[in-house]
C-alpha atoms as one frame of an Amber mdcrd trajectory, in Angstrom:
protein
   6.360 -20.092   2.137   9.161 -22.120   0.567   8.633 -24.896  -2.008  11.361
 -27.486  -2.538  13.144 -26.961  -5.813  11.625 -23.543  -6.492  12.661 -19.955
  -6.112  13.152 -18.246  -2.774  10.067 -16.884  -0.933   8.714 -13.702  -2.447
   5.964 -12.674  -0.046   5.749 -11.937   3.678   2.289 -13.033   4.929   0.413
 -11.041   7.517  -0.852 -14.120   9.320  -0.079 -17.796   9.848  -3.452 -18.656
   8.251  -2.564 -16.750   5.098   0.801 -18.482   4.841  -0.754 -21.898   5.387
  -3.363 -21.310   2.661  -0.586 -20.270   0.244   1.480 -23.355   1.221  -1.518
 -25.601   0.469  -2.167 -23.848  -2.812   1.441 -24.169  -3.943   1.780 -27.795
  -2.787  -1.329 -28.722  -4.767  -0.331 -26.682  -7.849   3.292 -27.755  -7.996
   2.951 -31.263  -6.493   5.884 -30.511  -4.172   6.370 -30.090  -0.438   5.793
 -26.526   0.750   7.095 -25.099   4.016   5.671 -22.265   6.106   8.772 -20.494
   7.329   9.251 -18.739  10.678  11.929 -16.229  11.611  13.973 -17.330  14.600
  16.474 -14.511  14.788  17.405 -11.417  12.905  20.830  -9.783  12.523  21.446
  -6.201  11.535  24.773  -4.679  10.539  24.974  -1.181  11.974  28.666  -0.537
  11.647  28.182   2.480   9.398  26.607   5.785  10.419  26.143   8.188   7.506
  25.925  11.890   8.275  25.528  14.840   5.967  28.495  17.070   6.874  28.012
  19.705   4.214  27.967  23.219   5.683  24.811  25.288   5.580  24.496  28.250
   3.170  25.685  30.767   5.835  28.600  28.555   6.907  30.319  28.494   3.509
  33.957  29.747   3.699  33.593  31.935   0.646
């Protein structure tokens, strides 16, 4: 839920009903328009693959 002129959303609701109730609560409390947000698309950066390359105890060169 986003409220005009306020901080960014801080909670992910488990249901549309829960988000709508929170939007109503915030709109009443703050006297501002509240929006129930919906994700349209997600983007994930997977350009880095991190691997642990340390040798095992028996593979040490000394």
